[in-house]
C-alpha positions as CSV (number, residue, x, y, z in Angstrom):
1,M,-2.1,-21.6,7.0
2,T,0.8,-19.3,6.1
3,A,2.7,-18.2,9.2
4,P,1.8,-14.7,11.1
5,V,3.7,-11.7,10.0
6,F,5.2,-9.4,12.6
7,V,6.9,-6.2,12.0
8,V,10.5,-5.5,13.7
9,D,13.1,-2.5,13.3
10,H,15.8,-4.8,13.0
11,F,17.0,-8.3,12.7
12,D,19.9,-8.5,15.2
13,A,19.9,-11.9,17.0
14,G,22.0,-12.9,19.8
15,G,22.8,-15.9,21.5
16,G,23.0,-18.4,18.7
17,G,20.2,-16.8,16.8
18,R,18.0,-16.4,19.6
19,Y,15.6,-13.3,19.1
20,V,13.1,-11.7,21.5
21,L,9.8,-10.3,19.8
22,D,8.6,-7.9,22.3
23,G,6.8,-4.8,22.8
24,P,3.1,-4.0,21.1
25,E,4.3,-7.0,18.6
26,G,5.3,-9.8,21.1
27,R,1.9,-8.8,23.2
28,H,-0.2,-9.4,20.1
29,A,2.0,-12.7,19.2
30,V,1.6,-14.0,22.9
31,S,-1.7,-12.9,24.2
32,V,-3.8,-12.5,21.1
33,K,-2.4,-15.0,18.5
34,R,-1.2,-17.3,21.6
35,L,1.6,-18.8,19.5
36,R,3.4,-21.7,21.1
37,A,6.8,-23.4,20.9
38,G,7.1,-24.9,17.2
39,E,5.0,-22.5,15.2
40,D,6.5,-20.9,12.4
41,V,6.3,-17.1,12.5
42,V,7.6,-14.6,9.8
43,L,9.5,-11.1,10.9
44,T,9.8,-8.3,8.6
45,D,10.7,-4.7,8.4
46,G,8.2,-3.9,5.8
47,A,10.7,-2.7,3.5
48,G,11.5,-5.9,2.2
49,R,13.9,-7.6,4.4
50,W,12.3,-10.8,6.2
51,A,13.5,-13.9,8.1
52,D,11.6,-17.5,8.7
53,C,11.5,-18.1,12.5
54,V,10.5,-20.6,14.9
55,V,8.9,-20.4,18.2
56,L,11.0,-21.5,21.1
57,G,9.0,-20.3,24.1
58,T,7.3,-17.0,25.7
59,E,8.1,-15.0,28.8
60,G,5.4,-13.5,30.4
61,K,2.3,-11.9,28.5
62,D,4.3,-9.7,25.9
63,R,7.8,-11.4,25.1
64,L,8.1,-14.2,22.3
65,I,11.4,-16.0,21.9
66,L,12.2,-17.2,18.5
67,Q,15.2,-18.8,16.4
68,L,16.3,-16.7,14.1
69,D,19.5,-17.5,12.0
70,S,19.6,-15.1,9.4
71,W,17.4,-12.8,7.0
72,S,16.8,-12.6,3.4
73,E,15.5,-9.5,1.3
74,E,13.0,-9.3,-1.3
75,P,13.5,-7.5,-4.5
76,A,11.1,-4.7,-5.4
77,E,8.7,-6.0,-8.1
78,Q,8.4,-4.3,-11.5
79,P,6.9,-2.4,-12.6
80,R,6.2,-0.1,-9.6
81,I,2.7,0.7,-9.1
82,T,1.5,4.3,-7.5
83,V,-2.0,5.1,-7.0
84,V,-2.9,8.6,-6.3
85,Q,-6.0,8.6,-4.3
86,A,-8.2,11.6,-4.0
87,L,-9.3,12.1,-0.5
88,P,-12.7,10.3,0.2
89,K,-15.3,11.1,2.9
90,G,-15.3,9.5,6.4
91,D,-13.2,6.3,6.7
92,R,-13.7,5.5,2.9
93,G,-10.1,6.5,3.1
94,E,-8.8,3.7,4.9
95,L,-10.8,1.5,3.3
96,A,-9.0,2.4,-0.1
97,V,-5.7,2.1,1.7
98,E,-6.5,-1.4,3.3
99,T,-7.8,-2.9,0.1
100,M,-5.0,-1.6,-2.4
101,T,-2.4,-2.7,0.2
102,E,-4.2,-6.2,0.2
103,T,-4.1,-5.8,-3.6
104,G,-0.5,-5.3,-3.8
105,V,0.0,-1.6,-4.5
106,D,3.5,-0.2,-4.1
107,A,2.8,3.8,-3.0
108,I,-0.4,5.5,-2.4
109,V,-0.3,9.5,-2.6
110,P,-3.0,11.2,-0.9
111,W,-4.5,13.9,-3.2
112,A,-6.3,17.1,-2.0
113,A,-8.3,17.6,-5.1
114,S,-10.7,20.5,-6.0
115,R,-13.9,18.5,-5.3
116,C,-12.9,16.7,-2.2
117,I,-15.4,17.6,0.6
118,T,-12.8,16.1,2.9
119,Q,-9.8,18.6,3.4
120,W,-6.6,17.6,5.3
121,K,-5.3,20.9,7.4
122,G,-3.2,21.2,10.6
123,E,-3.8,18.8,13.3
124,R,-6.6,16.9,11.6
125,G,-4.5,16.3,8.5
126,Q,-1.7,14.8,10.4
127,K,-4.0,12.7,12.1
128,A,-6.0,11.4,9.1
129,L,-2.2,10.9,7.5
130,G,-1.3,8.5,10.3
131,K,-4.5,6.6,10.0
132,W,-3.9,5.6,6.2
133,R,-0.2,5.1,7.4
134,A,-1.3,2.7,10.4
135,T,-3.8,1.2,7.9
136,A,-1.1,0.2,5.5
137,R,1.1,-1.4,8.1
138,E,-1.6,-3.5,9.6
139,A,-3.2,-4.6,6.1
140,G,0.5,-5.3,5.2
141,K,0.8,-7.9,8.2
142,Q,-2.5,-9.1,7.4
143,S,-2.0,-9.9,4.0
144,R,1.5,-11.4,4.4
145,R,3.5,-8.7,2.4
146,L,7.1,-8.0,2.9
147,R,7.1,-4.8,1.3
148,F,4.3,-2.2,2.8
149,P,3.1,0.5,0.4
150,E,4.8,3.9,1.2
151,V,2.1,6.6,2.1
152,A,3.0,10.0,1.1
153,A,1.9,13.3,2.5
154,A,-1.1,14.8,0.9
155,A,-0.3,16.0,-2.6
156,T,-1.4,19.2,-4.4
157,T,-2.5,18.9,-7.9
158,K,0.5,20.5,-8.9
159,Q,2.8,17.9,-7.3
160,V,0.4,14.9,-9.0
161,A,1.2,16.8,-12.3
162,S,4.9,16.3,-11.3
163,L,4.6,12.8,-10.3
164,L,2.8,11.8,-13.8
165,A,5.4,13.6,-15.7
166,G,7.6,11.4,-14.6
167,A,6.1,8.3,-15.0
168,D,6.8,5.5,-17.5
169,F,2.7,4.9,-17.6
170,A,0.6,7.9,-16.5
171,A,-3.5,7.2,-16.3
172,V,-6.4,9.1,-15.0
173,L,-9.4,7.2,-14.3
174,H,-12.1,9.2,-16.3
175,E,-15.4,8.7,-18.0
176,S,-14.0,10.9,-20.9
177,G,-11.7,8.1,-21.8
178,D,-11.9,6.0,-25.1
179,T,-9.7,3.3,-24.2
180,P,-10.2,0.3,-21.0
181,L,-7.5,0.5,-18.7
182,A,-7.7,-3.3,-19.5
183,T,-6.2,-3.0,-23.1
184,A,-3.6,0.0,-22.3
185,E,-0.1,-1.0,-23.3
186,L,1.9,-1.2,-20.2
187,P,5.6,-1.0,-19.6
188,A,7.5,-4.3,-18.2
189,T,9.5,-1.8,-15.8
190,G,9.4,1.5,-14.3
191,E,6.9,3.3,-12.7
192,I,3.1,3.3,-13.3
193,V,1.2,6.1,-11.6
194,L,-2.7,5.9,-11.4
195,V,-4.8,8.6,-10.6
196,V,-8.2,8.2,-8.9
197,G,-10.6,11.3,-8.6
198,P,-13.0,12.1,-5.7
199,E,-16.6,11.5,-5.6
200,G,-17.4,14.7,-7.6
201,G,-15.0,13.8,-10.2
202,V,-11.5,15.3,-11.5
203,A,-12.3,18.7,-12.6
204,P,-11.6,19.9,-16.3
205,E,-8.7,22.1,-15.4
206,E,-7.1,18.8,-13.2
207,L,-7.4,16.9,-16.0
208,A,-6.0,19.2,-18.5
209,L,-3.1,19.7,-16.3
210,F,-2.4,16.1,-15.9
211,E,-2.7,15.6,-19.6
212,E,-0.3,18.2,-20.3
213,A,2.1,16.4,-18.0
214,G,1.9,13.3,-20.2
215,A,-1.1,11.2,-18.5
216,R,-4.1,10.1,-20.6
217,A,-7.8,9.4,-19.4
218,Y,-8.7,5.6,-19.3
219,R,-12.0,4.2,-18.3
220,L,-11.9,0.8,-16.1
221,G,-15.5,-0.5,-16.9
222,P,-19.3,0.1,-17.6
223,S,-20.1,1.1,-14.2
224,V,-19.2,3.9,-12.2
225,L,-17.1,2.8,-9.1
226,R,-16.9,5.0,-5.6
227,T,-13.2,6.6,-5.4
228,S,-12.6,4.1,-2.4
229,T,-13.1,1.0,-4.5
230,A,-11.9,2.3,-7.8
231,G,-8.3,2.3,-7.2
232,T,-8.3,-1.3,-5.8
233,A,-10.2,-2.5,-9.2
234,A,-7.8,-0.5,-11.1
235,A,-5.0,-2.0,-9.5
236,A,-6.0,-5.6,-9.7
237,V,-6.1,-4.9,-13.5
238,L,-2.6,-3.7,-13.5
239,L,-1.2,-6.2,-11.5
240,A,-2.7,-8.8,-13.7
241,R,-1.7,-7.7,-17.1
242,T,2.0,-6.5,-15.9
243,G,2.1,-10.4,-15.0
244,R,2.8,-9.4,-11.4
245,W,0.0,-11.5,-10.4
246,S,1.3,-14.3,-12.5
């Protein structure tokens, strides 16, 4: 089994590489994971920097003492994959974020599409965004990722169009697409942006705006997936075809 991953803000070690993991992460390591001397641990900042460590011991219920001699940085993978996710109903948004994170998506942009039943407004919107970001962090740890996906603030349709205009490959999952995503010609580097619509589908005026921005409609397969699972399935196709899963 691979070593558990814990998130830290810095890698400053003092006393000959002795590092103290405390706070919520330290409590989880000591009281939940019950790590003991001699076990391996990986620390990461979630932005690519990481360090292999060995447990030296524990102090109380929330302090894990580690040996940390140096840290390394994992380069960002190419091409970068961003999924624009229309806001699903209920907790399906967190499900989408969780599975896309586990799959390997680099960025997630919540989209307030015109046909979304759920709308993020005011304090409720900030709370929902916080849940998506917390989900990405926890899923990144669980899946042993060193770079967690960035979860942006909710975007408008015009903002999504601007994002698509700057992409090296821009796609919208839509039943009108006459080309399977699995056969699309993909770039080896740069930015891939994929739009996943709401349960009611991408509205005609939204699709037209996205096509004006340079996006093309693609179909994923013969069946219709929920908005909360379509992004994960599509990301898997892209990761396999670009060689990132090789």
